[in-house]
C-alpha positions as CSV (number, residue, x, y, z in Angstrom):
1,M,-10.2,-27.4,14.3
2,C,-10.6,-26.0,18.0
3,G,-13.1,-23.2,19.6
4,I,-11.6,-19.9,21.0
5,I,-13.7,-17.5,23.1
6,G,-12.5,-14.5,24.8
7,I,-14.6,-11.7,27.0
8,T,-13.5,-8.5,28.8
9,G,-15.9,-6.1,30.7
10,S,-18.4,-8.7,31.9
11,K,-19.5,-8.8,35.4
12,D,-19.3,-12.7,35.4
13,V,-16.4,-13.5,33.1
14,T,-16.1,-17.1,34.2
15,S,-19.9,-18.2,33.7
16,Q,-19.9,-16.5,30.4
17,L,-16.7,-18.3,29.1
18,I,-18.3,-21.5,30.0
19,E,-21.6,-20.6,28.3
20,G,-19.6,-19.8,25.2
21,L,-17.4,-23.1,25.4
22,S,-20.7,-24.9,25.5
23,L,-21.6,-23.5,22.0
24,L,-18.0,-24.3,20.6
25,E,-18.1,-27.8,21.9
26,Y,-18.9,-29.2,18.5
27,R,-15.7,-27.9,17.0
28,G,-13.7,-29.7,19.7
29,Y,-14.3,-31.9,22.6
30,D,-11.0,-33.6,23.7
31,S,-10.4,-31.0,26.4
32,A,-11.2,-27.6,27.6
33,G,-9.9,-24.7,29.7
34,I,-10.1,-21.0,30.7
35,A,-7.8,-18.4,31.9
36,V,-8.7,-15.2,33.6
37,I,-7.1,-12.2,35.1
38,E,-8.0,-11.1,38.7
39,K,-7.6,-7.5,39.3
40,G,-4.5,-6.9,41.5
41,S,-2.9,-10.5,41.0
42,D,0.4,-11.3,39.8
43,S,-0.4,-14.1,38.0
44,V,-2.9,-15.6,35.5
45,F,-5.5,-18.1,37.0
46,R,-5.9,-21.0,34.7
47,L,-8.2,-24.2,35.0
48,R,-8.3,-27.1,32.6
49,A,-9.9,-30.3,31.9
50,A,-9.4,-33.3,29.5
51,E,-11.8,-36.1,30.8
52,Q,-13.1,-38.1,28.0
53,G,-16.4,-37.4,27.0
54,G,-17.0,-34.7,29.4
55,S,-14.2,-32.3,29.6
56,L,-16.4,-29.1,29.6
57,H,-18.8,-30.7,32.4
58,H,-15.6,-31.4,34.4
59,L,-14.2,-27.8,33.9
60,S,-17.6,-26.4,35.0
61,G,-17.7,-28.6,38.0
62,G,-14.1,-27.5,39.0
63,L,-15.3,-23.8,38.9
64,E,-18.3,-24.6,41.2
65,E,-16.0,-26.1,43.6
66,M,-13.9,-23.3,43.8
67,D,-16.5,-20.6,44.0
68,L,-14.8,-18.1,42.0
69,S,-18.0,-15.9,41.4
70,T,-16.9,-13.5,44.2
71,L,-13.6,-12.6,42.5
72,A,-13.3,-9.6,40.4
73,Y,-11.9,-10.8,37.0
74,S,-11.4,-8.4,34.3
75,A,-10.9,-10.3,31.1
76,G,-10.7,-14.2,30.3
77,I,-10.3,-16.5,27.4
78,G,-11.4,-20.1,26.9
79,H,-10.7,-22.9,24.6
80,T,-12.3,-26.3,23.6
81,R,-9.8,-28.5,21.8
82,W,-9.8,-30.7,18.9
83,A,-6.1,-32.4,19.3
84,T,-3.7,-32.1,16.6
85,H,-0.3,-31.9,18.3
86,G,-0.2,-34.0,21.5
87,A,-2.5,-36.3,23.1
88,P,-5.9,-35.1,24.7
89,T,-4.6,-34.6,28.1
90,E,-4.8,-31.7,30.7
91,A,-1.2,-31.0,30.0
92,N,-1.8,-30.2,26.4
93,A,-5.2,-28.5,27.0
94,H,-5.2,-24.9,26.4
95,P,-4.8,-22.2,27.7
96,H,-0.9,-22.2,27.8
97,L,1.1,-20.2,29.9
98,D,4.6,-18.7,29.6
99,C,7.4,-19.4,32.1
100,K,6.2,-17.1,34.7
101,S,2.3,-17.5,34.4
102,S,2.2,-13.8,33.4
103,L,0.4,-14.4,30.3
104,A,-2.0,-17.1,28.7
105,I,-2.8,-17.9,25.2
106,V,-5.3,-19.8,23.3
107,H,-4.8,-21.1,19.6
108,N,-6.6,-22.6,16.9
109,G,-4.7,-24.0,13.8
110,I,-1.3,-25.4,13.1
111,I,1.9,-23.9,13.5
112,E,4.1,-25.5,10.9
113,N,7.5,-24.5,12.1
114,H,6.8,-25.3,15.8
115,H,9.7,-27.9,16.1
116,Q,12.2,-25.3,14.9
117,L,10.9,-22.7,17.3
118,A,10.6,-24.9,20.2
119,A,14.3,-26.0,20.0
120,E,15.5,-22.4,19.9
121,L,13.4,-21.5,22.8
122,K,14.5,-24.3,24.8
123,Q,18.1,-23.4,24.1
124,R,17.4,-19.8,25.4
125,G,16.0,-21.5,28.5
126,H,12.4,-21.8,28.4
127,I,10.6,-24.6,30.0
128,F,7.9,-26.5,27.9
129,T,5.1,-28.2,29.8
130,S,3.2,-29.7,26.8
131,E,3.4,-31.7,23.6
132,T,1.7,-29.0,21.7
133,D,2.6,-26.8,18.8
134,T,0.6,-24.1,20.5
135,E,2.9,-23.5,23.4
136,V,5.7,-21.8,21.5
137,I,3.5,-18.8,21.1
138,A,3.3,-18.2,24.8
139,H,7.2,-18.3,25.0
140,L,7.7,-16.0,22.1
141,L,5.3,-13.4,23.5
142,E,7.2,-13.8,26.8
143,E,10.4,-12.9,25.1
144,G,9.0,-10.0,23.3
145,V,7.6,-8.5,26.4
146,A,10.9,-9.1,28.3
147,A,12.8,-7.2,25.3
148,G,10.5,-4.3,26.2
149,Q,7.7,-4.7,23.5
150,Q,4.1,-4.0,24.4
151,I,1.9,-7.0,24.0
152,K,0.5,-5.6,20.9
153,E,3.9,-5.1,19.3
154,A,4.9,-8.6,20.5
155,M,1.8,-10.0,18.7
156,I,2.6,-8.1,15.4
157,S,6.2,-9.7,15.8
158,L,4.6,-13.2,15.8
159,L,3.2,-12.5,12.3
160,T,6.8,-12.5,10.7
161,V,7.9,-15.5,12.9
162,L,5.0,-18.2,12.5
163,R,4.4,-20.3,9.7
164,G,1.2,-22.0,9.3
165,A,-2.4,-21.3,10.1
166,F,-3.6,-19.7,13.3
167,A,-6.0,-17.9,15.4
168,V,-4.6,-16.6,18.8
169,A,-6.0,-14.8,21.9
170,C,-3.8,-13.6,24.7
171,I,-4.2,-12.0,28.2
172,H,-1.5,-10.7,30.3
173,K,-1.6,-9.7,34.1
174,D,-0.4,-6.3,33.5
175,Y,-3.2,-5.4,31.4
176,P,-6.1,-7.0,33.2
177,D,-9.0,-5.6,30.9
178,T,-7.5,-6.2,27.6
179,I,-7.3,-9.3,25.3
180,Y,-5.0,-9.4,22.3
181,A,-5.5,-11.4,19.2
182,A,-4.0,-12.3,15.9
183,R,-4.9,-14.6,12.8
184,R,-3.9,-16.2,9.8
185,T,-6.2,-18.4,7.8
186,S,-8.1,-19.5,10.9
187,P,-11.3,-17.4,11.6
188,L,-11.7,-14.9,14.5
189,I,-14.7,-12.7,15.1
190,I,-14.8,-9.6,17.4
191,G,-18.0,-8.0,18.8
192,S,-19.0,-5.3,21.2
193,A,-22.0,-4.2,23.0
194,D,-23.1,-2.3,26.3
195,G,-19.3,-2.0,27.7
196,I,-18.5,-5.7,27.0
197,S,-16.2,-6.8,24.1
198,L,-15.9,-10.5,22.9
199,L,-14.1,-12.5,20.5
200,A,-14.7,-16.1,19.3
201,S,-13.6,-18.6,16.3
202,D,-17.3,-18.9,15.5
203,I,-20.1,-16.4,15.2
204,A,-22.4,-18.8,17.2
205,V,-20.8,-17.7,20.4
206,L,-21.5,-13.9,19.9
207,I,-24.9,-13.4,18.4
208,E,-26.8,-14.0,21.5
209,S,-24.6,-11.1,22.9
210,T,-24.5,-8.7,20.0
211,R,-24.7,-8.4,16.2
212,N,-22.2,-5.6,16.1
213,L,-19.6,-8.2,14.6
214,F,-16.6,-7.8,12.8
215,E,-14.1,-10.1,11.0
216,L,-10.3,-9.9,12.1
217,G,-8.4,-10.1,8.5
218,D,-5.3,-12.1,7.6
219,D,-2.1,-11.0,9.5
220,Q,-4.0,-8.5,11.5
221,V,-3.8,-7.8,15.4
222,A,-6.8,-6.7,17.6
223,E,-6.6,-4.8,21.0
224,I,-9.8,-5.6,22.6
225,R,-11.1,-3.6,25.7
226,P,-14.5,-3.3,27.3
227,S,-15.1,-0.2,25.5
228,G,-14.3,-1.5,22.1
229,F,-11.3,-2.5,20.0
230,R,-8.7,-1.5,17.5
231,V,-7.2,-3.4,14.7
232,Y,-3.7,-3.1,13.2
233,D,-2.0,-4.7,10.2
234,Q,1.5,-6.2,10.5
235,L,3.2,-2.8,10.3
236,G,1.3,-1.5,13.2
237,V,-0.9,0.9,11.1
238,E,-4.5,0.9,12.5
239,M,-7.1,-0.5,10.1
240,S,-10.8,-0.7,10.0
241,P,-12.3,-4.3,10.5
242,K,-14.7,-5.7,8.1
243,P,-18.2,-6.0,9.3
244,I,-20.3,-8.9,9.3
245,K,-24.0,-9.0,8.7
246,V,-25.8,-11.9,10.4
247,G,-29.3,-13.1,10.0
248,W,-29.0,-16.5,11.6
249,S,-30.2,-18.2,14.7
250,T,-27.5,-19.5,17.3
251,E,-28.2,-23.1,15.8
252,A,-27.8,-22.0,12.3
253,A,-24.6,-20.2,13.2
254,R,-23.2,-23.4,14.6
255,K,-23.9,-25.0,11.3
256,G,-22.2,-21.9,9.6
257,G,-25.5,-20.8,8.0
258,F,-25.9,-23.9,6.4
259,A,-29.1,-26.2,6.7
260,D,-27.3,-29.0,8.2
261,Y,-23.9,-30.3,9.4
262,M,-23.4,-32.5,6.3
263,S,-23.8,-29.4,3.8
264,K,-21.4,-27.5,6.3
265,E,-18.8,-30.3,6.3
266,I,-19.0,-30.6,2.3
267,N,-18.2,-27.0,2.1
268,E,-15.2,-27.4,4.6
269,Q,-13.5,-29.7,2.3
270,P,-11.0,-27.3,0.7
271,N,-9.8,-26.3,4.3
272,A,-9.7,-29.9,5.6
273,V,-7.6,-30.9,2.7
274,A,-5.3,-27.9,3.0
275,E,-4.7,-28.6,6.6
276,T,-4.2,-32.2,6.0
277,I,-1.2,-31.5,3.6
278,L,0.1,-28.3,5.3
279,G,3.7,-28.6,6.0
280,R,4.0,-32.3,4.8
281,L,5.5,-31.7,1.4
282,D,6.8,-28.8,-0.7
283,E,7.1,-28.1,-4.3
284,S,10.8,-29.5,-4.3
285,G,9.2,-32.9,-3.9
286,A,10.3,-33.2,-0.2
287,T,7.9,-34.7,2.5
288,H,8.1,-34.0,6.0
289,L,5.8,-36.6,8.1
290,E,7.3,-35.7,11.4
291,E,4.7,-37.3,13.6
292,L,4.9,-40.6,11.8
293,E,8.2,-41.1,13.9
294,L,9.3,-44.0,11.4
295,D,12.7,-43.0,10.0
296,A,13.4,-43.3,6.2
297,H,15.8,-46.3,6.9
298,K,12.8,-48.4,8.3
299,L,10.6,-47.5,5.4
300,A,13.2,-48.0,2.9
301,K,13.1,-52.0,3.9
302,V,9.2,-51.9,3.4
303,E,8.8,-54.6,0.6
304,K,4.9,-54.8,0.7
305,I,2.0,-52.7,1.9
306,L,-1.3,-54.0,3.2
307,L,-4.0,-51.4,4.0
308,V,-6.9,-52.3,6.1
309,A,-10.1,-50.4,6.6
310,C,-14.0,-50.3,6.7
311,G,-16.7,-48.3,5.0
312,S,-15.5,-44.9,3.4
313,S,-11.9,-45.5,4.7
314,Y,-11.7,-48.7,2.7
315,H,-12.7,-46.6,-0.3
316,A,-9.9,-44.4,0.4
317,A,-7.4,-47.3,0.9
318,L,-8.2,-48.6,-2.5
319,A,-7.2,-45.3,-3.9
320,G,-4.2,-45.0,-1.8
321,R,-3.0,-48.5,-3.0
322,H,-2.7,-46.8,-6.6
323,A,-0.8,-44.1,-5.4
324,I,1.7,-46.2,-3.5
325,E,2.2,-48.5,-6.3
326,A,2.5,-45.8,-9.0
327,W,5.0,-43.7,-6.9
328,A,6.6,-45.9,-4.3
329,K,6.7,-48.8,-6.6
330,I,5.8,-51.2,-3.7
331,P,3.1,-54.0,-4.1
332,A,0.2,-53.0,-2.0
333,E,-3.1,-54.8,-1.1
334,V,-6.1,-53.6,0.5
335,D,-8.4,-55.8,3.0
336,I,-11.5,-55.2,4.7
337,A,-10.8,-55.2,8.4
338,S,-13.8,-57.1,9.3
339,E,-12.6,-60.1,7.1
340,M,-8.8,-60.0,7.6
341,R,-9.0,-60.3,11.3
342,Y,-10.8,-63.5,10.9
343,R,-8.7,-65.1,8.0
344,P,-5.8,-67.3,8.8
345,M,-3.0,-65.3,7.0
346,R,0.7,-64.9,7.4
347,I,2.0,-61.3,7.1
348,P,5.5,-61.4,5.2
349,E,8.3,-59.9,6.8
350,N,9.1,-56.2,5.8
351,T,5.4,-55.5,5.4
352,L,4.0,-52.2,6.5
353,V,0.4,-52.4,7.7
354,V,-1.6,-49.2,7.3
355,A,-4.8,-49.2,9.3
356,I,-7.4,-46.4,8.4
357,S,-10.3,-45.2,10.4
358,Q,-11.8,-41.9,10.8
359,S,-12.5,-42.3,14.6
360,G,-9.4,-44.4,15.5
361,E,-11.8,-46.4,17.5
362,T,-13.3,-48.8,14.8
363,T,-13.4,-52.1,16.3
364,D,-12.7,-54.3,13.3
365,T,-9.8,-52.0,12.1
366,Y,-8.3,-51.9,15.6
367,H,-8.3,-55.8,15.8
368,A,-6.9,-56.1,12.5
369,L,-3.9,-53.7,13.6
370,L,-3.4,-55.8,16.6
371,Q,-3.1,-58.9,14.4
372,A,-0.7,-57.3,12.2
373,R,1.4,-56.3,15.2
374,S,1.3,-59.7,16.8
375,Q,3.0,-61.0,13.6
376,G,5.6,-58.4,13.7
377,A,4.5,-56.0,11.1
378,L,5.4,-52.4,10.9
379,T,2.2,-50.5,11.6
380,I,0.8,-47.1,10.8
381,A,-2.6,-45.7,12.0
382,V,-4.5,-43.1,9.9
383,T,-7.1,-41.4,11.8
384,N,-8.7,-37.9,12.6
385,V,-8.4,-38.3,16.3
386,V,-5.4,-37.8,18.3
387,G,-5.0,-40.3,21.1
388,S,-7.4,-42.7,20.0
389,L,-7.2,-46.3,20.5
390,M,-5.4,-47.3,17.4
391,C,-3.1,-44.4,17.9
392,R,-1.8,-46.0,21.2
393,E,-1.2,-49.5,19.5
394,A,0.7,-48.4,16.1
395,D,4.1,-47.9,15.6
396,G,3.5,-44.6,13.8
397,V,0.5,-42.2,13.3
398,L,-0.6,-39.9,10.5
399,Y,-3.6,-37.4,11.4
400,T,-6.0,-36.2,9.0
401,R,-6.7,-32.6,10.2
402,A,-10.4,-32.5,9.0
403,G,-11.7,-31.3,12.5
404,P,-14.7,-32.8,14.1
405,E,-17.1,-34.4,11.6
406,I,-20.6,-34.4,12.8
407,G,-22.5,-35.9,10.1
408,V,-22.6,-39.6,10.2
409,A,-21.7,-39.9,6.5
410,S,-18.1,-39.2,6.0
411,T,-17.4,-36.3,3.6
412,K,-14.4,-34.2,4.6
413,C,-12.6,-37.0,6.5
414,H,-12.9,-39.1,3.5
415,T,-11.1,-36.4,1.2
416,A,-8.7,-35.7,4.0
417,Q,-7.8,-39.6,4.1
418,L,-7.6,-39.6,0.3
419,S,-5.1,-36.6,0.4
420,L,-2.8,-37.9,3.4
421,L,-2.6,-41.3,1.7
422,Q,-1.1,-39.6,-1.2
423,C,1.3,-37.6,0.9
424,L,2.2,-41.1,2.4
425,A,2.7,-42.5,-1.0
426,L,5.2,-39.9,-2.0
427,H,6.9,-40.3,1.4
428,L,7.6,-43.9,0.7
429,A,8.6,-43.0,-2.9
430,N,11.3,-40.6,-1.3
431,A,12.4,-43.3,1.2
432,K,12.7,-45.7,-1.7
433,S,14.2,-43.4,-4.1
434,S,11.5,-44.8,-6.7
435,L,10.9,-41.5,-8.4
436,S,13.3,-39.1,-10.2
437,P,13.7,-35.7,-8.8
438,S,11.4,-34.1,-11.5
439,E,8.7,-37.0,-11.0
440,A,8.7,-36.2,-7.2
441,V,8.2,-32.6,-8.0
442,A,5.3,-33.3,-10.2
443,A,3.9,-35.5,-7.5
444,A,4.1,-32.9,-4.8
445,K,2.4,-30.2,-7.1
446,E,-0.4,-32.5,-7.9
447,I,-1.1,-32.8,-4.3
448,L,-0.4,-29.3,-3.4
449,N,-3.1,-28.2,-6.0
450,L,-5.7,-30.2,-4.4
451,P,-7.3,-27.5,-1.9
452,A,-7.7,-25.0,-4.8
453,L,-9.3,-27.9,-7.2
454,V,-11.6,-28.8,-4.3
455,E,-12.6,-25.3,-3.9
456,K,-13.4,-24.9,-7.7
457,T,-15.2,-28.1,-7.9
458,L,-17.7,-26.9,-5.0
459,L,-18.5,-23.9,-7.1
460,R,-20.6,-26.3,-9.3
461,Q,-22.7,-27.3,-6.5
462,D,-26.0,-25.8,-8.1
463,Q,-25.3,-27.8,-11.2
464,Y,-25.0,-31.1,-9.2
465,H,-28.2,-30.3,-7.4
466,K,-30.2,-29.8,-10.6
467,V,-28.9,-32.9,-11.9
468,A,-29.9,-34.8,-8.7
469,E,-33.3,-33.5,-8.9
470,R,-34.0,-35.0,-12.2
471,Y,-33.4,-38.3,-10.5
472,A,-34.7,-38.4,-7.2
473,D,-37.7,-40.5,-7.8
474,F,-35.6,-43.5,-9.2
475,R,-34.6,-46.5,-7.1
476,D,-32.1,-48.4,-9.2
477,F,-28.5,-46.9,-9.4
478,Y,-25.5,-48.5,-10.7
479,Y,-21.9,-46.9,-10.3
480,L,-19.2,-47.9,-12.6
481,G,-15.4,-47.0,-12.6
482,R,-12.2,-48.4,-13.8
483,R,-8.8,-48.3,-11.7
484,L,-8.9,-45.2,-9.6
485,G,-12.6,-44.6,-10.9
486,F,-13.9,-47.7,-9.1
487,P,-13.0,-46.6,-5.3
488,V,-14.9,-43.3,-6.4
489,A,-17.9,-45.2,-7.7
490,M,-18.0,-47.3,-4.5
491,E,-18.0,-44.3,-2.3
492,G,-20.5,-42.6,-4.4
493,A,-22.8,-45.7,-4.3
494,L,-22.3,-45.9,-0.4
495,K,-23.3,-42.3,0.0
496,L,-26.5,-42.6,-1.9
497,K,-27.4,-45.8,0.0
498,E,-26.5,-44.4,3.4
499,L,-28.6,-41.1,2.7
500,A,-31.4,-41.7,0.2
501,Y,-32.2,-45.4,1.2
502,V,-32.3,-46.5,-2.4
503,R,-30.5,-49.6,-4.1
504,A,-26.9,-48.2,-5.4
505,E,-24.4,-50.9,-6.6
506,A,-20.8,-50.2,-7.5
507,Y,-19.1,-52.4,-10.0
508,P,-15.8,-52.2,-11.9
509,A,-17.0,-51.4,-15.2
510,G,-15.4,-54.5,-17.0
511,E,-17.0,-56.7,-14.8
512,M,-20.7,-55.8,-15.8
513,K,-20.7,-58.0,-18.7
514,H,-19.8,-61.0,-16.2
515,G,-23.3,-61.0,-14.7
516,P,-24.6,-57.6,-13.4
517,I,-25.3,-56.3,-16.9
518,S,-28.7,-58.7,-16.8
519,L,-30.0,-56.1,-14.2
520,I,-29.9,-53.3,-16.5
521,E,-33.0,-52.1,-18.2
522,P,-35.0,-49.0,-19.1
523,G,-35.3,-47.0,-15.8
524,S,-31.8,-48.0,-14.6
525,I,-29.6,-45.1,-13.8
526,V,-25.7,-45.6,-14.4
527,V,-23.4,-43.3,-12.9
528,V,-20.0,-43.7,-14.5
529,I,-16.7,-42.2,-13.5
530,A,-15.5,-41.0,-17.0
531,K,-12.6,-38.6,-16.1
532,R,-9.8,-38.6,-18.8
533,S,-7.3,-41.4,-18.1
534,S,-5.7,-44.1,-20.3
535,L,-8.8,-46.2,-19.7
536,W,-11.2,-43.6,-20.9
537,E,-12.0,-45.3,-24.2
538,K,-12.6,-48.6,-22.3
539,I,-15.0,-46.9,-19.8
540,M,-16.9,-45.4,-22.7
541,A,-17.3,-48.8,-24.5
542,N,-19.0,-50.0,-21.2
543,V,-21.1,-47.1,-21.3
544,E,-22.4,-47.9,-24.7
545,E,-23.2,-51.4,-23.5
546,M,-25.4,-49.8,-20.7
547,R,-27.1,-47.4,-23.3
548,A,-27.9,-50.4,-25.5
549,R,-30.0,-51.8,-22.8
550,G,-31.9,-49.0,-22.1
551,A,-30.0,-47.2,-19.1
552,T,-29.7,-43.6,-18.5
553,I,-26.2,-42.6,-18.1
554,I,-24.9,-39.9,-15.8
555,A,-21.1,-39.3,-16.1
556,V,-18.5,-37.5,-13.7
557,A,-16.3,-36.1,-16.4
558,D,-13.9,-33.2,-16.8
559,E,-15.1,-29.9,-17.6
560,D,-15.4,-28.9,-21.4
561,D,-15.3,-32.6,-22.2
562,E,-17.8,-32.3,-25.0
563,E,-17.0,-35.8,-26.4
564,T,-17.9,-37.5,-23.0
565,A,-21.0,-35.4,-22.7
566,S,-22.3,-36.1,-26.3
567,L,-22.2,-39.9,-25.3
568,V,-24.3,-39.6,-21.9
569,D,-27.6,-38.2,-20.8
570,D,-26.2,-36.0,-17.9
571,V,-22.8,-34.6,-16.8
572,L,-21.4,-33.8,-13.4
573,E,-18.4,-31.7,-14.4
574,T,-15.3,-31.5,-12.4
575,P,-11.9,-29.7,-13.0
576,A,-9.3,-31.8,-14.9
577,V,-6.8,-33.4,-12.4
578,G,-3.9,-35.8,-12.5
579,E,-5.0,-39.5,-12.2
580,I,-3.7,-40.2,-8.9
581,S,-5.4,-37.2,-7.2
582,S,-8.8,-37.8,-9.3
583,P,-10.6,-39.6,-6.5
584,V,-10.4,-36.5,-4.4
585,I,-12.2,-34.4,-7.0
586,G,-14.3,-37.2,-8.5
587,V,-16.1,-38.0,-5.2
588,L,-17.3,-34.3,-4.6
589,P,-20.1,-34.2,-6.9
590,L,-21.1,-37.7,-5.9
591,Q,-21.5,-36.5,-2.1
592,I,-23.7,-33.5,-3.5
593,F,-25.8,-35.8,-5.7
594,A,-26.5,-38.2,-2.8
595,Y,-27.0,-35.4,-0.5
596,A,-29.7,-33.6,-2.8
597,I,-31.4,-36.9,-3.5
598,A,-31.8,-37.5,0.2
599,K,-33.0,-34.1,1.1
600,S,-35.6,-34.2,-1.7
601,R,-36.9,-37.6,-0.1
602,G,-37.0,-35.7,3.2
603,H,-34.5,-37.5,5.2
604,D,-32.2,-36.3,7.8
605,V,-28.9,-36.3,6.1
606,D,-27.1,-35.9,9.6
607,R,-28.5,-38.9,11.2
608,P,-29.2,-41.6,8.5
609,R,-31.2,-44.4,9.8
610,N,-29.5,-47.4,11.5
611,L,-26.2,-46.0,11.1
612,A,-23.6,-44.8,14.0
613,K,-20.8,-42.5,13.5
614,V,-18.2,-44.8,15.3
615,V,-18.6,-48.4,14.8
616,T,-17.4,-50.1,18.1
617,V,-19.3,-53.5,17.8
618,E,-19.1,-56.2,15.6
């Protein structure tokens, strides 16, 4: 996720760009940059900064030192970056230029076929100066203009060439008061007022300047001038843009109209999962983990997998283990990083260690990764932050593409991790040839269906809230699951503890009779993961044991499963899904259940007490 802004017609373009970027910084803070057109100039002026923890501050300082306020800039674009391709360096920061510095572009999204496009462009003599997928857009536009196209026509041509998700804005020295834009999937909003026109990836940037806002549609191109804008489809036919009605404040707009970041991030999960699997597999069963940079020959030699993580990442690892063992047929173990690093252990030869951390900076997981490397293990870091500490130490890296997660309690990063570990499991299976072609196709389709199933599940949020309201005053919760249901139970209990500050314990359902069942009494709430699987009858037998001792039972179950519903007190219904993918769907109602109980108790769900987003101390 990145932030885009564009302005034309303002008397102080540079200052307004910086103000807009400050509102967009929550969408990405690895680096920031602007590009502007000076009247009469033969090139684009660009300024970028990538100082860790203060890129926008350094960018503002650079502008002040240069005293650009006296220059007459007609149009400008700005960008704040959340890195997906290439480390968070100044060279990778947007805007990107063409070879002649005649145009500049900013981009949000992922260009799925950028490797192929870059190779072709380099063969034709283009010089690349970054590691990003974005730079191909600048050179493709450069070629279009060189071939005699207008910028608008060149932008329309992009729509037939680029694969993936994108929102693009462009300025060109020959059109000093015009911004050109195009989008597919990634959002882009246009507004105009009093001789100024603006565009941005987020409503928050625009509503203080104008409420006259319009949404650029998929595969549409906009030509934006101070006097207004025109929108065209991919055939060049002028279209009427869709107006947007806004009743939000700036702060509310940053949250997408949601009450808090956590609810916003819960609702961003369909996109987070879709972005994470984008381009990494197809319906043929093939996988494409290019940034992993570990060839199939190395992976084919792997005889054991060790996944290490903490907190929600540990729960994702537990689910990932099942996918790896089911598809890749490789023995897999999961270890809590804070325990592994202090245990005398020998990592066997041909072991792959997968270290999972949302931030890539978790101290215990980082040191567990170092320990594994010191023993010669092959290592992979799974993280949401490009260029983070763990990325620099691992042999290979896989990035979730969830975008910045502001809420302390992980939601979209967790489901992105679950989805990515399934992609890794299938990739290992392909390297080991452990699945038949038809089995690989079935596994790939199961993963590819996840974004739609996540979206369908979230349509039931009102139901989940109503169930949660009935139990908001209870203080003893027990979460039970078997096999893949157990990691879901652990994550559900963690969310309730983090957010609602109540006692919530998770157990493998079969272990209850070995001690914890002594705690069950009337007033105890048992949340059971009861989605249909080969162990459904076993889990329902455990439910009967809890009911016999007076517990109230809430089940996470498949929709229209009347048999399960008849055996419990309340149901959190979800779509049916393959067992390997069930944790992605099963955890969603438990996030919302915990959120709703916490809100009913008056807690700040974005900032739970005593917790930090990134744990960098022991």
